[in-house]
N, C-alpha and C positions, 0 to 999 in steps of 0.2 A: 649623754650625747658623746658620740665616738670622736677621738681625737688621734690623729695620724701626724706626730711631728718628731724631729731629731732635736734632741737637747744636747748641745754641745758643752762638754764640762772641761775639756782641756784640748789643746792643739799643738803643743810643743813637740819638737823631736829630740830625743835623746836625754836633754836636760831642760828642766824648767826655766822660764826666764820671769822678769819682773811683770809681764803682761800675759805670759802664756803659761798655764798649768801643764803637767804631763797628760798624757791621753786620757780620755774617758768621754763616753757617748752613750745617751740613754734614747732608745727609739720607743716612743709611745706609740702602740698599735692598737687603737680601740681600747679595750680594757686590759692589756698587757703592757709589760715594760721588759725590753731586752738591753741589758747594760754591756756595752762592748768595751774591751780592752781599758780596765780600769787601772791606770797608773797611779803612781804615789800621789796623794793629796785628793783622790777622788772624793772621799767622804765629805770632806770640806766644800768641795765645789757642789756636791749635791745640796748641801745645806743652803749655799749661796744660790744655787738655781730653784730652789723650792722642790727638789725631787726628795722623796722619802724612801726608805729600805722597802716599805710595804709596796712602792711601785715596781719593783724588781721581780719578775718571774723567771728570766733566764739571765745567765752570764755568758757571754761569748768571748773568748780570748783568742786573738790570731796567733800569737807565740809567745815565748817566755823571755823576751827582753824586757828589761826592768820598767822601761818607760810605758810598756803596754800591761804590766801584770803586778807590780809591787802594791798597787792598791788593794789587791785581793784580800789580803788579811785583814785589813780595816772593815771593808765592805761586809765580808762574811761575818765578821764579828758583830757588826752593827745589825745584819739581818737577824742574828740570834738574840742580841740585846733588846731589839724591838719586839721581838717574837711574832716576826711575820706569820700570818696565819695560814698561807698557802706554800706548796712546795716550790722549791727553787731548783732550777736545773742548770748545772755549769757545763759547758762545751770548751774543750780546749784540745791541742794536739796530744795524741796519747803518748808521744815520745817524751812528753814534758809531765808526766804523771809525778815524778818525784819532785819537781818544782811546785805542782799545784798541792801536793800534800805538805810540804813544807810551808807554803804560804798559808794554806788552810788552818794549819796547826802551828802557826809561828809563836803564839804565846798561849797561856793558860786563858780559858773561858769556859762558859757553860753552854753547851750545845742544846738548843731548844728547838730548832727547826730542821726538818728534813731536807738535807742539801742533797740532790741526786747528781752523781758524777757520771757525765756522759761524754767521754773522750771521743775525738774525732780519729778515726783510723785510716780513713781513705775519702775520696770524692764521693758525694752522693747526699741522699736525704737524711737529716737528722731527726726531724720531728713532723708530724702532719697534724695540725688542729683545724677545726672548722673555720678559722680566721685565716690561717696561712701555712704554707709548707716552707720549713727551714732546711737550707742546703749548706754544704761546704765544699769549697774547692780549693786545691792545692796551689799555692803562690811560690815564687822563686826568691828565696831570702837565704842567708847562710845558716839559719837555723830553720826547722820545719815550721811552716806557717800555712794558715788557712784563710780564706776570705768567706764572708757568710752572705748568703742571699735570702730573702723573704719573697715569696710569690702568693699573692692572694688567688683563691680559686676564681675562675672565670664566672660571672653571673649572667642574669638576663635583664634587659631592660624593656618594658612594656612600651609599645607604641601607641599613644591614645588615639590617633586617627584610624588605625587598623582595628582597635578595638571596638571603636564606634561603628566602623563599617560593618562588622560582624554582630553588632548589637550586644556586646558585652560590656557591663558595667557593675558598679557596686561590689557586693561579696563574690560575684561571679568571677571577678578578676582573680581573687586570692584562690578560689577554687580551682581555676585553671592552672595557675602558678603550681599549685600542690599536686594536682593530678595529671597535668600535662595535655589534657584533652578535654573539651567541652561542647556537647552537642555537635561534635563532628569537626570543631575547630581545634586545631593543635597549637601548642604553645609557640612553635616556629613560625606560624603564619601571623601572630601578631606582637612578635618580640624581636630583638637582636642580641646578640652576645655582647655583654658588658665584659671588657677585659679587665682582668683582676690586676692590682697595682703591685708594682715590683720595687724592692729596696736591695741595694747592695752596699757591703762595707768591705773596702780593700785597703789593707794597710801594707807594711813593709813588703816591697816586692819590686822585682825587675818586671819588664814587659813579658807576659807569657801567656799560655792558652788560658790559664785560670783567671787571668784579669778579663779577657774577653767574654768568657763563659759568664762570670759574675755580672759585668756590666750590661749584658745584652738585654736591650728593650727596657732599662729601668726608668722608672720614675723619678727616683731620687738615687744618686750614686755619691757615696762618702768615699773618698779616694786619697791616698797620700801623694803629696808633691813636695817631697822633702828638699828637693834641689830646684835650682833654676836651669834652663836649657844649657847655659854656657858651662855648667859642671856636670855634663853628662857622663863623662868619664868617671868621675866619682860616684854618681848615682849607680852606675852598672857595678862598679868595684864593691860597694857597700851594699848592693841589693835593693835599691830604692828606684823611684820614679822622679822624674822632672816635671815641671808643670805643664810643659809642652806634649810629653808623652801621655799624661794624664788627660788632657784636652783632646789629644788625637784618639785615645781609647775611646773616651765618652762620645766623641763625633762618629766614630765608626760602629759604635754599639746602638746609636739611636737614643741615647740618653736625654731626658728632658731637663733634669736639674742637677747640676753638678756641684758638689761640696769639695773644695779642695782644703787640705788639712796637713798636719804633721810637718810643720815648717822648721827648717834648721834655723838657729839663731844668727847664722852668718849674714842673712839678708835683712837689710833695714826697711825695705818697701814692700809690704804685703801685696799691694795692688800690681805689682809686677807678675806675680802668679797667674793672676786673672788675664792680663794682656798676653801673657805667653801661651795660656791655655786656648784663648780665643784665635791668636795668630796661628794655631795648629789646626784650626777648622771649626771648633766647637762654636755654635751659635745660639744654644739653649741658654737657660737661665743660669748664673754662676754665683756662688757663694764662697767667698774667702773667708773660711771660718775663723771665728774669734771666740774666746772663752765666754761661755754663758749666753750665747745666742740661741735662738729657737728657730728652726728651719721647718716649716709646714711641709708635708707632701703636696706636690702639685695636684690640683683638681683635675678630676678624669677628663681626658681629651675627648671622649665620646660617650 
């Protein structure tokens, strides 16, 4: 059975708190797992969340600030310790190659798993699989940073009434899907396009073109909202978003489910982030992320 969900491992900004670990997010996409921004403590959070090293197929690092990457050493060593049987690919800004190498080889261990390094050098497609296309887009932060976007290929939905009208049923439906035409009836005549699902992961950044490109039409958008709106000046200075900016960007992009995360420890009331995102115009589903929650991708809208 296919599963598409976000497993939140950590939600703190800069420093962990009593209730929030450093960043870490695992996206389950059918039979694959993509681990985003493993901060310090990610390996233990994986254990608490019921996530195994075997669940990881890709590691995607947005940038090399510690709260987004210090967990790499432990995660990579755990992948090797558990002898994960499949290839694991790591994506990260190419300008941080030296940081990645330091973290990958921070201590002595036995390498037993092929880890493919695939640094990001520019906007564009990083990988194409039958299940998704993975893209990266540049963000605006004091160090080079990229957001990531998954796009499922569009499919087709068969329309039972139209199939019946043309007398097509049983095994002939599969034949029509494979061959595109059957007894003069084309696939277009009895089906409609089923839009592929979209997911984006946007971490430390100011508002920029990359945020809008990543968020466009997303079913699930995970986006940082480090500051509340009253501290917008600080957000701009340090290269972050406010809750209102995140909400407005999601509204303008037509996002269905918004996940706010990466919260500064200065704010005692997490519900205020949702209030400000909604005040900025977002009227879809909102999750104010907490450690160890699971957020399913929304069901298809059509």
